[in-house]
C-alpha positions as CSV (number, residue, x, y, z in Angstrom):
1,M,-19.0,13.0,19.4
2,F,-16.7,14.3,16.7
3,A,-13.6,13.2,18.7
4,A,-15.0,9.7,19.3
5,A,-15.9,9.3,15.6
6,A,-12.4,10.5,14.5
7,S,-10.8,8.2,17.0
8,A,-12.9,5.2,15.7
9,G,-11.9,6.2,12.1
10,F,-8.3,6.4,13.0
11,M,-8.3,3.0,14.7
12,T,-10.2,1.4,11.8
13,G,-7.8,2.9,9.2
14,A,-4.7,1.9,11.2
15,G,-6.0,-1.7,11.6
16,L,-6.4,-2.0,7.8
17,I,-3.3,-0.2,6.6
18,I,-0.6,-1.4,9.1
19,A,-1.2,-5.0,8.1
20,I,1.8,-6.3,6.1
21,G,1.2,-5.8,2.4
22,A,2.9,-5.4,-0.9
23,Q,2.5,-1.6,-0.7
24,N,4.1,-1.4,2.7
25,A,7.0,-3.6,1.6
26,F,7.6,-1.2,-1.4
27,V,7.5,1.9,0.9
28,L,9.9,0.3,3.3
29,R,12.4,-0.5,0.6
30,Q,12.2,3.0,-0.9
31,G,12.6,4.5,2.6
32,L,15.7,2.4,3.3
33,Q,17.3,3.5,0.1
34,R,16.1,7.1,0.7
35,R,14.9,7.4,-2.9
36,N,11.8,9.5,-3.8
37,V,10.5,8.9,-0.3
38,G,8.3,12.1,-0.3
39,L,6.8,11.0,-3.7
40,V,6.0,7.5,-2.4
41,V,4.5,8.7,0.9
42,A,2.4,11.3,-0.9
43,V,1.0,8.9,-3.6
44,C,0.2,6.1,-1.1
45,S,-1.4,8.5,1.4
46,L,-3.4,10.5,-1.2
47,G,-4.5,7.3,-2.9
48,D,-5.9,6.0,0.4
49,I,-7.4,9.3,1.3
50,V,-9.2,9.6,-2.1
51,L,-10.6,6.0,-1.8
52,I,-11.7,6.5,1.9
53,L,-13.5,9.7,1.0
54,C,-15.2,8.0,-1.9
55,G,-16.2,5.2,0.3
56,V,-17.7,7.5,2.9
57,A,-19.5,9.4,0.2
58,G,-21.2,6.2,-0.8
59,I,-19.3,5.3,-4.0
60,G,-18.2,2.0,-2.4
61,A,-21.7,0.6,-3.3
62,L,-20.6,0.8,-7.0
63,V,-17.7,-1.5,-6.2
64,Q,-20.0,-4.1,-4.7
65,A,-22.4,-3.7,-7.7
66,W,-19.7,-4.2,-10.3
67,P,-17.7,-7.3,-9.5
68,G,-16.2,-7.3,-13.0
69,M,-14.0,-4.4,-12.0
70,L,-12.6,-6.3,-9.0
71,E,-12.0,-9.3,-11.3
72,T,-10.1,-7.2,-13.8
73,L,-8.0,-5.7,-11.0
74,R,-7.4,-9.2,-9.6
75,F,-5.7,-10.4,-12.7
76,G,-3.9,-7.0,-13.3
77,G,-2.7,-7.0,-9.7
78,A,-1.6,-10.6,-9.9
79,A,0.5,-9.9,-13.0
80,F,2.1,-6.9,-11.5
81,L,2.9,-8.6,-8.2
82,G,4.3,-11.6,-10.1
83,W,6.6,-9.4,-12.1
84,Y,7.7,-7.4,-9.1
85,G,8.3,-10.6,-7.1
86,L,10.5,-12.0,-9.8
87,Q,12.5,-8.7,-9.9
88,A,13.0,-8.9,-6.1
89,A,14.1,-12.6,-6.4
90,R,16.6,-11.6,-9.1
91,R,18.0,-8.9,-6.8
92,A,18.2,-11.4,-4.0
93,W,20.0,-13.9,-6.1
94,R,22.5,-11.5,-7.6
95,G,22.9,-9.3,-4.6
96,A,21.8,-6.3,-6.6
97,G,20.1,-4.4,-3.8
98,G,21.8,-2.1,-1.4
99,L,22.3,1.5,-0.4
100,A,24.7,2.5,-3.2
101,P,23.2,4.9,-5.8
102,S,21.5,3.1,-8.6
103,Q,22.6,3.8,-12.2
104,G,19.5,2.0,-13.7
105,D,15.9,2.9,-14.0
106,E,15.1,1.9,-10.4
107,S,15.9,5.3,-9.0
108,K,14.0,7.3,-11.7
109,W,11.1,9.2,-10.1
110,S,8.8,8.3,-13.1
111,R,9.4,4.6,-12.6
112,V,8.9,4.8,-8.9
113,L,5.7,6.8,-9.4
114,L,4.3,4.1,-11.8
115,A,5.2,1.3,-9.4
116,C,3.7,3.2,-6.5
117,L,0.4,3.8,-8.4
118,A,0.3,0.1,-9.4
119,F,0.8,-1.0,-5.8
120,T,-1.9,1.4,-4.7
121,F,-4.6,1.0,-7.3
122,L,-4.1,-2.5,-8.8
123,N,-4.7,-4.2,-5.5
124,P,-8.4,-5.1,-5.4
125,H,-8.3,-5.5,-1.6
126,V,-7.7,-1.8,-1.2
127,Y,-11.1,-1.0,-2.7
128,L,-12.8,-3.5,-0.4
129,D,-10.9,-2.2,2.7
130,T,-11.3,1.6,2.0
131,M,-14.3,2.1,-0.1
132,V,-16.5,-0.8,1.0
133,L,-15.5,-1.6,4.6
134,V,-14.6,2.0,5.8
135,G,-17.5,3.3,3.9
136,S,-19.9,0.8,5.5
137,L,-18.6,1.5,9.0
138,S,-19.0,5.3,8.4
139,T,-22.8,4.8,8.0
140,R,-23.0,4.3,11.8
141,Y,-22.6,8.1,11.9
142,T,-24.7,10.9,10.5
143,G,-24.0,14.3,9.1
144,M,-20.6,15.9,9.8
145,V,-19.8,13.2,12.4
146,R,-19.4,10.7,9.5
147,W,-16.8,13.0,8.0
148,A,-15.0,13.1,11.3
149,F,-14.8,9.3,11.1
150,A,-13.4,9.7,7.5
151,L,-10.8,12.3,8.8
152,G,-9.6,9.9,11.4
153,A,-9.1,7.1,8.8
154,C,-7.3,9.5,6.5
155,A,-5.0,10.7,9.3
156,A,-4.1,7.0,10.1
157,S,-3.0,6.5,6.5
158,L,-1.0,9.7,6.3
159,L,0.7,9.0,9.7
160,W,1.5,5.4,8.8
161,F,3.1,5.9,5.4
162,S,5.0,9.0,6.7
163,T,6.3,7.0,9.6
164,L,7.2,3.9,7.5
165,G,8.9,5.9,4.7
166,Y,10.9,8.3,6.8
167,S,11.7,6.1,9.8
168,A,13.1,3.4,7.6
169,R,16.4,5.3,7.7
170,L,16.8,4.3,11.3
171,L,17.6,0.8,10.0
172,V,20.2,2.0,7.5
173,S,23.1,0.8,9.6
174,V,21.6,-2.8,9.5
175,F,21.2,-2.6,5.7
176,R,24.7,-1.5,5.1
177,N,25.4,-5.2,5.1
178,P,24.7,-6.6,1.6
179,I,23.4,-9.9,3.1
180,A,20.6,-7.9,4.9
181,W,19.5,-6.6,1.5
182,R,19.5,-10.0,0.0
183,V,17.4,-11.3,2.9
184,L,15.0,-8.4,2.5
185,D,14.6,-8.9,-1.2
186,A,14.1,-12.6,-0.8
187,V,11.3,-12.0,1.8
188,I,9.7,-9.4,-0.5
189,A,10.0,-11.8,-3.5
190,L,8.3,-14.6,-1.5
191,F,5.6,-12.2,-0.2
192,M,4.8,-10.8,-3.6
193,L,4.7,-14.2,-5.3
194,V,2.4,-15.6,-2.6
195,L,0.1,-12.7,-3.0
196,C,0.1,-13.2,-6.8
197,V,-0.9,-16.8,-6.4
198,T,-3.5,-15.9,-3.8
199,L,-5.1,-13.4,-6.1
200,L,-5.2,-15.9,-8.9
201,R,-6.7,-18.7,-6.9
202,H,-9.4,-16.8,-5.0
203,P,-11.9,-15.0,-7.1
204,F,-14.1,-12.4,-5.5
205,S,-17.3,-13.6,-7.0
């Protein structure tokens, strides 16, 4: 019973997390540059784990009962995604990406930490996915079996972000070409800006 619940939790978590998202694009870029990868993986994983555990504990009901919070996050997240998308577009246009050590603020751990926290907690969908959806699915189980489901979902998050962050270095040979970086930054810019517009156009209420 515990193993079945943990497996179900793992598959649920993996299905929600592995989908292409702004957070995953950020982790991939940091992994390719091998900058603060441990910090990024830890923040993304722990953020998911905290929200999953809150959802399984029943706090997800507060998210559903307080739509104003999601609306606030919607506009805050859209503003952040728009800003980051424009930065990526600027890098793509100027060819400012790459594997060379950065002399600017981009490589500072504090700046990376703030960006990672923003990608994690300013996305209203993460609350719907982790706290509401995972929390709701966990109610199929009772007692400690419910926490086995939560453990499986948490394990999926930790495994995914670790794999994405640390396996990105396998693509380093491809991204030694500056054109590859410009393409990646252009894709990231497009993706972030589309998400920005999507958040602005589709309210949760």
